[in-house]
C-alpha positions in Angstrom: -3.1 42.5 22.4 -5.0 39.8 20.7 -3.3 40.4 17.4 0.1 39.9 19.1 -1.2 36.6 20.6 -2.3 35.6 17.1 1.2 36.4 15.8 2.8 34.3 18.5 0.5 31.4 17.7 1.3 31.8 14.0 5.0 31.6 14.8 4.5 28.3 16.7 2.4 27.0 13.8 5.1 27.9 11.3 7.8 26.2 13.3 5.7 23.1 13.7 4.6 22.8 10.1 8.1 23.5 8.8 10.1 21.3 11.2 8.0 18.5 12.6 7.6 16.1 9.6 11.2 16.6 8.4 12.6 16.1 11.9 10.8 12.8 12.3 11.9 11.6 8.8 15.5 12.4 9.6 15.2 10.6 13.0 13.7 7.6 11.1 16.9 7.7 9.0 19.0 7.2 12.2 20.3 10.8 12.3 21.3 12.7 15.4 18.6 15.0 16.8 20.7 18.0 16.0 21.0 16.9 12.3 17.3 16.0 12.2 16.4 19.5 13.4 18.8 21.4 11.1 18.0 19.5 7.9 14.2 19.3 8.4 13.1 22.4 6.5 14.3 21.6 2.9 13.1 18.0 3.2 9.7 19.2 4.5 9.3 21.7 1.7 10.2 19.1 -0.9 7.6 16.6 0.4 4.9 19.3 0.6 5.6 20.3 -3.0 5.3 16.7 -4.2 2.1 16.1 -2.2 0.6 19.3 -3.5 1.2 18.4 -7.1 -0.3 14.9 -6.5 -3.4 16.3 -4.8 -3.9 18.9 -7.6 -3.7 16.2 -10.3 -6.1 14.0 -8.3 -8.5 16.9 -7.8 -8.3 16.8 -4.0 -8.4 20.2 -2.3 -5.3 21.1 -0.5 -5.3 22.5 3.1 -3.4 21.8 6.3 -5.2 18.5 7.0 -4.8 17.1 3.5 -1.2 18.2 3.0 0.5 18.6 6.5 -1.4 16.1 8.6 -1.0 12.9 6.4 2.7 13.8 6.0 3.1 14.1 9.7 1.3 10.8 10.4 3.5 9.0 7.9 6.6 10.5 9.4 5.5 9.4 12.9 4.9 5.9 11.7 8.3 5.7 10.0 9.9 7.0 13.1 8.2 4.4 15.3 9.2 1.7 12.7 12.8 2.8 12.8 12.8 2.5 16.6 11.5 -1.0 16.4 14.1 -2.0 13.8 17.0 -0.2 15.5 18.4 -3.4 17.1 19.0 -4.8 13.6 21.2 -1.8 12.5 24.6 -3.0 11.4 26.3 0.2 10.4 25.5 3.8 11.3 25.4 6.7 8.9 24.7 9.1 11.7 27.7 11.3 10.9 27.2 11.2 7.1 25.5 14.7 7.0 27.7 16.4 9.6 29.9 15.7 12.6 27.5 17.5 14.9 26.7 15.1 17.7 23.9 15.4 20.3 26.3 16.8 22.9 25.7 19.6 25.3 28.3 22.0 23.7 26.7 21.7 20.3 23.2 22.1 21.6 24.3 25.2 23.4 25.7 26.5 20.2 22.4 26.0 18.5 20.7 27.9 21.3 23.2 30.7 20.9 22.6 30.9 17.1 18.8 31.0 17.7 19.1 33.5 20.6 21.2 35.9 18.6 18.9 35.5 15.6 15.8 36.1 17.7 17.2 39.2 19.5 18.5 40.8 16.2 15.2 40.0 14.4 13.2 41.5 17.3 15.2 44.7 17.2 15.6 45.0 13.4 12.3 43.5 12.1 9.6 43.2 14.7 10.2 46.5 16.3 9.9 48.3 13.0 7.1 46.4 11.2 4.2 48.4 12.7 2.2 45.4 13.9 1.7 41.8 12.9 -0.9 42.6 10.3 1.2 45.1 8.4 2.6 44.4 5.0 4.8 46.1 2.4 3.4 47.4 -0.9 6.6 46.9 -2.8 6.3 45.6 -6.3 6.3 41.9 -5.8 4.0 41.6 -2.8 0.7 41.7 -4.5 1.9 38.7 -6.5 3.0 36.9 -3.3 -0.2 37.6 -1.4 -2.2 36.8 -4.5 -0.7 33.3 -4.8 -1.3 32.6 -1.1 -4.9 33.7 -1.3 -5.3 31.5 -4.4 -4.1 28.5 -2.5 -6.5 29.2 0.3 -9.5 29.9 -2.0 -9.1 27.2 -4.6 -7.3 24.4 -2.6 -4.9 24.0 -5.5 -1.4 24.3 -3.9 0.5 22.9 -6.9 3.6 24.9 -7.8 2.9 23.8 -11.4 -0.3 25.9 -11.5 0.7 28.7 -9.1 1.4 31.3 -11.9 -2.1 31.3 -13.3 -3.6 34.0 -11.0 -3.5 36.3 -14.0 -4.6 35.2 -17.4 -1.5 34.8 -19.6 -0.2 32.5 -22.3 2.8 30.4 -21.3 4.1 28.4 -18.3 2.1 28.5 -15.1 5.0 27.1 -12.9 6.1 29.4 -10.1 8.3 28.4 -7.2 5.9 28.4 -4.2 7.7 26.7 -1.3 7.4 29.8 0.9 3.8 30.6 -0.3 2.7 27.0 0.5 4.2 27.3 4.0 2.4 30.6 4.7 -0.9 29.2 3.2 -0.7 26.1 5.4 -0.2 28.2 8.5 -3.2 30.4 7.5 -5.2 27.3 6.7 -4.4 25.8 10.2 -4.9 28.9 12.3 -7.4 30.9 10.3 -5.3 34.0 10.7 -4.9 36.7 8.0 -2.4 36.4 5.3 -0.2 39.3 6.5 0.0 37.9 10.0 1.1 34.5 8.7 3.6 36.2 6.3 5.2 38.2 9.1 5.3 35.1 11.3 7.1 33.2 8.6 9.6 36.0 8.1 10.4 36.0 11.9 10.9 32.2 11.9 13.2 32.3 8.9 15.3 35.2 10.4 15.5 33.9 13.9 15.6 30.1 13.5 15.9 28.7 10.0 18.8 30.8 8.7 20.8 30.9 11.9 20.6 27.1 12.3 21.5 26.6 8.6 24.5 28.8 9.1 25.5 26.9 12.3 25.7 23.8 10.1 27.7 25.4 7.4 30.1 27.2 9.7 30.8 23.9 11.4 31.5 22.2 8.1 33.7 24.9 6.6 35.7 25.5 9.8 36.4 21.7 10.2 34.3 21.9 13.4 36.5 24.5 15.1 34.3 25.4 18.1 35.7 28.9 18.4 34.8 29.7 14.8 31.4 28.1 15.2 30.7 30.4 18.2 31.9 33.4 16.3 29.6 32.5 13.4 26.6 33.0 15.7 27.3 36.7 15.6 28.5 37.1 12.0 25.7 35.2 10.3 23.2 38.1 10.5 25.7 40.9 10.3 25.4 41.4 6.5 22.8 43.9 5.4 22.8 42.4 1.9 21.3 39.2 3.3 18.9 38.4 4.8 17.8 42.0 5.5 17.7 43.6 2.0 15.4 40.9 0.9 12.7 42.4 3.1 13.1 45.9 1.7 13.5 45.1 -2.0 11.0 43.1 -4.0 10.2 41.9 -1.4 12.1 38.6 -2.2 10.3 36.4 0.3 10.7 33.2 -1.7 14.4 33.8 -2.1 14.6 34.7 1.6 13.5 31.1 2.5 15.5 29.4 -0.3 18.7 31.2 0.6 18.1 30.5 4.3 18.2 26.8 3.7 20.8 26.7 1.0 23.7 26.5 3.6 22.3 23.1 4.5 22.3 21.9 0.9 25.8 23.3 0.4 26.9 21.2 3.4 25.3 18.0 2.0 26.9 18.7 -1.4 30.3 19.2 0.1 30.1 15.9 2.0 28.6 14.1 -1.0 31.5 15.1 -3.4 34.2 14.2 -0.9 36.5 11.5 -2.3 36.7 9.4 0.8 33.2 8.4 1.4 31.7 4.9 1.8 29.1 3.6 -0.6 26.4 3.5 2.1 27.2 7.1 3.2 27.3 8.4 -0.4 23.9 6.8 -1.3 22.4 8.4 1.8 24.0 11.8 1.0 22.8 11.7 -2.6 19.3 10.9 -1.4 19.2 13.8 1.1 20.8 16.1 -1.5 18.3 15.3 -4.2 15.3 15.8 -1.9 16.8 19.0 -0.3 17.5 20.4 -3.8 13.9 19.8 -4.7 12.9 21.7 -1.6 15.2 24.6 -2.6 14.1 24.6 -6.2 10.4 24.7 -5.5 11.1 27.7 -3.2 13.4 29.6 -5.6 15.5 27.8 -8.3 18.3 30.5 -8.5 19.5 29.3 -5.1 20.4 26.0 -6.7 22.8 27.8 -9.0 24.3 29.7 -6.0 24.9 26.3 -4.3 26.6 24.9 -7.4 28.9 27.9 -7.8 30.0 27.8 -4.2 30.5 24.0 -4.1 32.5 23.9 -7.4 35.9 24.9 -5.9 35.7 22.1 -3.4 35.1 19.6 -6.2 38.3 20.6 -7.8 40.0 20.2 -4.4 38.8 16.6 -4.3 40.2 15.5 -7.7 43.5 14.2 -6.2 41.6 12.0 -3.8 39.4 10.6 -6.6 42.5 9.8 -8.6 44.1 8.1 -5.6 40.9 6.1 -5.1 41.0 5.1 -8.7 44.6 3.9 -8.4 46.1 6.5 -10.7 49.5 7.2 -9.3 51.7 7.7 -12.5 52.0 11.2 -13.9 49.9 12.5 -11.0 50.2 16.2 -11.8 49.3 15.7 -15.4 46.3 13.5 -14.4 45.1 16.2 -12.0 45.5 18.9 -14.6 43.6 16.9 -17.1 40.8 16.0 -14.7 40.5 19.7 -13.8 40.1 20.7 -17.5 37.6 17.9 -18.0 35.6 19.1 -15.0 35.6 22.7 -16.2 34.4 21.6 -19.7 31.6 19.5 -18.0 30.5 22.4 -15.9 30.5 24.7 -19.0 28.5 22.2 -20.9 25.8 21.8 -18.3 25.8 25.6 -17.8 25.2 26.1 -21.5 22.6 23.4 -21.7 20.5 24.9 -18.8 21.1 28.4 -20.0 19.6 27.6 -23.5 16.7 25.5 -22.1 13.3 26.9 -23.1 12.0 26.9 -19.5 14.9 29.2 -18.4 14.4 31.9 -21.1 12.2 34.2 -19.0 14.8 34.1 -16.3 18.1 34.4 -18.2 16.8 37.1 -20.6 15.4 39.3 -17.8 16.7 42.9 -18.2 18.6 44.1 -15.2 21.1 46.9 -16.3 24.4 47.6 -14.7 24.4 50.7 -12.5 28.0 51.5 -11.4 31.6 51.7 -12.5 34.0 48.8 -12.0 35.9 50.6 -9.3 32.7 51.2 -7.3 31.9 47.5 -7.7 35.3 46.7 -6.1 34.5 49.1 -3.2 31.1 47.5 -2.8 32.8 44.1 -2.5 35.6 45.3 -0.2 33.1 46.7 2.3 30.2 44.3 1.6 28.0 47.1 0.6 26.3 45.1 -2.2 23.6 46.7 -4.2 21.9 49.4 -2.1 23.5 48.2 1.1 25.5 50.9 2.9 29.2 50.0 3.4 30.0 47.9 6.4 33.7 48.8 6.8 34.3 46.8 10.0 32.6 43.8 8.6 34.6 44.0 5.5 37.8 44.0 7.6 36.6 40.9 9.4 36.1 39.1 6.1 39.5 40.2 4.9 41.1 38.8 8.1 39.3 35.6 7.4 40.6 35.5 3.9 44.2 36.0 5.1 43.7 33.2 7.6 42.7 30.8 4.8 45.9 31.8 2.9 48.0 30.5 5.8 45.7 27.4 6.2 45.6 26.2 2.6 43.1 23.5 3.3 40.6 26.3 3.8 41.7 28.5 0.9 39.0 27.1 -1.4 36.4 29.0 0.7 38.1 32.3 -0.2 38.1 31.1 -3.8 34.3 30.5 -3.7 33.7 33.9 -2.1 35.8 35.7 -4.7 34.0 33.9 -7.6 30.6 34.9 -6.2 31.8 38.5 -5.7 33.1 38.4 -9.3 29.7 37.5 -10.6 28.2 40.4 -8.6 30.8 42.8 -10.2 30.1 41.5 -13.7 26.3 42.1 -13.2 26.6 45.5 -11.5 29.3 47.1 -13.7 29.3 45.5 -17.1 27.0 44.7 -20.1 27.3 42.2 -22.9 27.7 38.5 -23.6 29.7 37.6 -20.5 27.2 39.2 -18.2 24.3 37.5 -20.0 25.8 34.0 -19.7 27.3 34.2 -16.2 24.5 36.0 -14.2 21.3 35.1 -16.1 20.3 32.4 -13.7 19.9 35.1 -11.0 17.9 37.4 -13.4 21.2 39.5 -13.5 19.9 40.8 -10.2 22.7 42.4 -8.1 20.6 41.9 -4.9 20.6 38.1 -5.3 24.2 37.9 -6.5 25.4 40.0 -3.6 23.4 37.9 -1.2 24.9 34.8 -2.6 28.3 35.9 -1.5 27.2 36.3 2.1 27.2 32.6 3.0 31.0 32.2 2.6 31.4 35.8 3.6 29.8 35.1 7.0 32.1 32.1 7.5 35.2 34.1 6.6 34.0 36.9 9.0 33.6 34.3 11.8 37.2 33.2 11.2 38.3 36.9 11.1 36.4 37.6 14.4 38.0 34.6 16.1 41.5 35.6 15.0 40.9 39.2 15.9 40.0 38.1 19.5 43.2 36.1 19.7 45.2 39.1 18.6 43.5 41.4 21.1 43.9 39.1 24.0 47.6 38.7 23.2 48.2 42.4 22.8 46.7 43.3 26.2 49.5 43.4 28.8 49.5 40.3 31.0 49.5 42.3 34.2 46.0 43.6 33.2 44.3 40.3 32.7 46.7 37.8 34.2 48.9 35.5 32.2 46.7 32.4 32.7 43.4 33.9 33.8 41.0 32.4 31.3 38.0 34.1 33.0 39.4 37.6 32.4 40.4 36.7 28.8 36.8 35.5 28.2 35.4 38.7 29.6 37.7 40.8 27.4 36.8 38.7 24.3 33.1 39.1 25.1 33.4 42.8 25.5 35.2 43.1 22.2 32.6 41.0 20.4 29.8 43.1 21.9 31.6 46.3 20.8 31.9 44.9 17.2 28.2 44.0 17.3 27.3 47.5 18.4 29.3 49.1 15.7 27.8 46.8 13.0 24.2 47.3 14.0 24.5 50.9 15.0 21.5 53.0 13.9 21.8 56.0 11.7 22.8 59.2 13.5 23.4 62.9 13.2 26.9 64.5 13.4 26.9 68.2 14.2 28.4 70.1 11.3 28.4 67.1 9.0 24.7 66.1 8.8 23.0 62.8 8.9 25.1 59.6 8.7 23.1 56.6 7.4 24.5 53.2 8.6 23.8 49.9 7.0 21.2 48.8 9.6 19.9 52.3 10.0 18.9 52.1 6.4 17.4 48.6 6.9 15.3 49.7 9.8 14.3 52.9 8.0 13.1 51.0 5.0 11.3 48.3 7.0 9.5 51.0 8.9 8.6 53.1 5.9 7.2 50.3 3.7 5.2 48.7 6.5 3.9 52.0 8.1 0.2 52.6 7.7 0.8 56.4 7.9 3.1 56.5 4.8 1.8 56.8 1.3 0.2 53.6 0.1 -0.8 52.2 -3.3 -3.7 50.4 -1.5 -4.8 52.7 1.3 -7.0 51.8 4.3 -9.8 53.9 2.7 -9.6 51.8 -0.5 -9.5 48.6 1.5 -12.7 49.7 3.3 -14.4 50.5 0.0 -13.4 47.0 -1.2 -15.1 45.5 1.8 -18.3 47.4 0.8 -17.9 46.0 -2.7 -17.7 42.5 -1.3 -21.2 42.9 0.3 -22.9 43.9 -3.0 -21.3 41.5 -5.5 -21.7 37.7 -5.7 -18.9 35.9 -3.9 -17.5 34.3 -7.0 -18.0 37.3 -9.3 -15.0 38.3 -11.5 -14.4 42.0 -11.2 -12.3 43.8 -13.8 -9.7 46.3 -12.4 -6.7 48.4 -13.1 -4.1 46.7 -10.8 -1.9 49.8 -10.5 -4.6 51.8 -8.7 -4.0 49.5 -5.7 -6.7 47.0 -6.5 -4.0 44.3 -7.1 -4.0 44.0 -3.3 -7.8 43.6 -3.1 -7.4 39.8 -3.8 -4.5 39.0 -1.5 -5.6 41.2 1.3 -9.4 41.2 1.1 -10.2 38.2 -1.0 -12.0 40.2 -3.7 -11.9 38.3 -7.0 -10.4 41.0 -9.2 -9.2 40.0 -12.7 -5.7 41.5 -12.5 -4.3 40.1 -9.2 -0.8 41.5 -9.6 1.2 44.1 -11.4 2.4 43.3 -14.9 6.1 42.6 -14.2 5.1 39.5 -12.2 2.9 37.9 -14.8 4.0 34.5 -16.1 4.2 34.4 -19.9 2.5 36.9 -22.2 -0.9 38.5 -21.7 -3.7 36.5 -23.3 -5.7 38.1 -26.1 -8.6 38.7 -23.8 -6.3 40.2 -21.2 -4.9 42.7 -23.6 -8.2 43.6 -25.2 -9.7 44.4 -21.8 -6.8 46.5 -20.5 -6.4 48.5 -23.7 -10.0 48.9 -25.0 -12.5 48.2 -22.2 -13.9 51.8 -22.5 -15.1 50.9 -26.0 -17.1 47.9 -24.9 -20.4 49.4 -26.2 -19.1 49.8 -29.7 -16.4 47.1 -30.1 -17.7 43.6 -30.4 -14.3 42.0 -29.8 -14.0 43.7 -26.4 -17.6 42.7 -25.5 -16.8 39.1 -26.4 -13.5 39.2 -24.4 -15.4 40.4 -21.3 -18.1 37.7 -21.8 -15.4 35.0 -22.1 -13.7 35.9 -18.9 -17.1 36.1 -17.2 -16.7 39.6 -15.7 -19.8 41.5 -14.6 -18.3 44.4 -12.8 -15.4 47.0 -13.0 -13.6 48.3 -9.9 -11.9 51.7 -10.0 -9.8 52.9 -7.1 -7.8 56.1 -6.5 -4.8 56.6 -8.9 -3.8 60.0 -7.6 -0.4 58.6 -6.5 0.5 58.1 -10.2 1.7 60.9 -12.6 3.5 61.1 -15.9 7.1 60.1 -15.8 9.2 63.2 -16.6 11.8 61.0 -18.4 9.2 59.1 -20.4 5.8 60.7 -20.9 4.4 57.4 -22.2 4.8 56.0 -18.7 2.8 56.6 -15.5 4.9 56.4 -12.4 4.6 56.3 -8.6 7.0 55.4 -5.8 5.7 51.9 -6.1 5.7 51.1 -9.8 5.3 52.4 -13.3 3.2 51.3 -16.2 2.7 52.2 -19.9 -0.3 54.5 -20.1 -1.5 53.1 -23.4 -1.5 49.5 -22.0 -4.2 50.5 -19.4 -6.0 53.2 -21.2 -9.1 51.0 -21.8 -9.8 51.0 -18.0 -8.3 54.4 -17.1 -10.7 56.1 -19.6 -13.9 54.6 -18.1 -16.0 57.2 -16.3 -19.6 57.6 -15.1 -20.5 58.8 -18.6 -19.0 55.8 -20.5 -21.6 53.8 -22.3 -21.9 50.3 -21.0 -21.2 51.0 -17.3 -23.6 51.8 -14.5 -22.4 53.1 -11.1 -23.2 50.7 -8.2 -21.0 52.2 -5.5 -19.1 55.4 -5.4 -16.9 57.2 -2.9 -14.6 60.0 -4.0 -12.7 58.8 -7.0 -13.6 55.2 -6.3 -16.2 53.4 -8.2 -17.9 50.0 -8.6 -19.5 49.7 -12.1 -21.9 47.1 -13.3 -21.1 46.2 -16.9 -24.5 46.5 -18.7 -23.8 45.4 -22.3 
């Protein structure tokens, strides 16, 4: 019971830390309360990142009272100052961000989005996560937990230094907006890292993303209240996002960055509109820059998603800019020329960033195609993006929305943006070569991220489709059944149809007699969430190993550096238990190339007694111990005998032979603790 109480407190702390400072800043900028609430997260994350870098440079330890508290106090003072100065305000920019006013209907829509998000998150995530302190042992999570633990242990929250948890040569920058948020919550509450991670996930799924989509749906639908209400139900219908980010990776950083990107898209759309006043545009540019920083320090690929989705709208604004500039002669030629010039500018910027040195690790990441072109088309048609089961009904809703925009040409650019993003997904999933390298490199060529990028406009189109479908259904039902003008009965019928569509979309997997098991999209999601979080399923880092690590912590000095083979599960010993192991994550997450000492230790540690270079490498890193855990879950890969493989990861056997070959008989090592196959050795040479 106490663990659930801790989880609830962690949720409240996450909301407070993420929303309070940004909300007050936006209120100080004369924004409506509804805008201040919606746009708080990206602004808050940006300010945190800046403060954390400054504190790191100044040598001041970071924690909740040196990062969050000063920011909150400044925001309160600015808010009070703005109230005192309000009588001198000459012109309002309250509607520059959105046309959402502090009226009862809009607030009820916010409540609806959060209510739907909370219910769905409770059923899909909370119900299947096996307790607040559970965590997945998918490939990236040791890295995520390791960075959070580093923040808490060292006080250095800087995103510029976050990637140094493993000794490598190269950049140490890693986007840590989400990691910082979780660490601040853990710092404030004192709760474990897994509890704070799960609390952050619930807040993102139930509050952050739904409210962000509320803002985007409002903007793209031209504040059509019917479409906005429909959007409350379609925002979380897509398995590709946000749900697959919990069961692959896990992509927690991208989960947060993609959850706030609808807000930045909205700001960008307003910012590039031709008919904007100077004061409004300056304000929009300021919010856009700060919000983009908030997104970039969380996961930069979301910025490229934003740019790609906003681009069609910029082309739509070209006639307005020409009119504003007074260009009326040869209008069609001028528009065509401006479009060509804009395309060339976009291509130039794209090329410049693509070839930038700091982007090379991202754009050159190998992510092979996995399906034929026809299958990619089917994936797109039924929104079954990479490893997401087909959602036929949802695909139909999106299609209806696309048809709707064809007949309402002012909205057609939304369909264009959706098709472009789907095209990028198809290029990555079904082709290889130069075009794929250039177009999809900013997303690591990752089909999960590219498919998720299509969801934002897809959800808006689905909302339009759902609204239009309700109109058709109501009109098709005979008037003698519901009454020609009985709005109450029409509302009941529409509600029933929406609930039926929701039931079909979220229906769990089931068994059909004579046909076998049928796996639905959300049946697969809940299956995978349950499997990867379950303590009873196979684990790389088992409860027994964690208990052994706790014994190790009692016999080694607190700051002692302990060598380890991360694939035996010990990569989690740092993030979960705070044991200062040398290799704090699996190799695919490391920033840059392994340092010379790093490679010498992993490949030749067993020769420490006879190899002076290895001995010097161990001395330089300051290690006095070696931890060995159970590797029985790994075996030789049948397709490549040079690789060791488990359901969690794989690694080249040669790379880690220096540690794998150490035994009780190896010269230079003395057993300190032992339990089954697990050992703690003291290095004696």
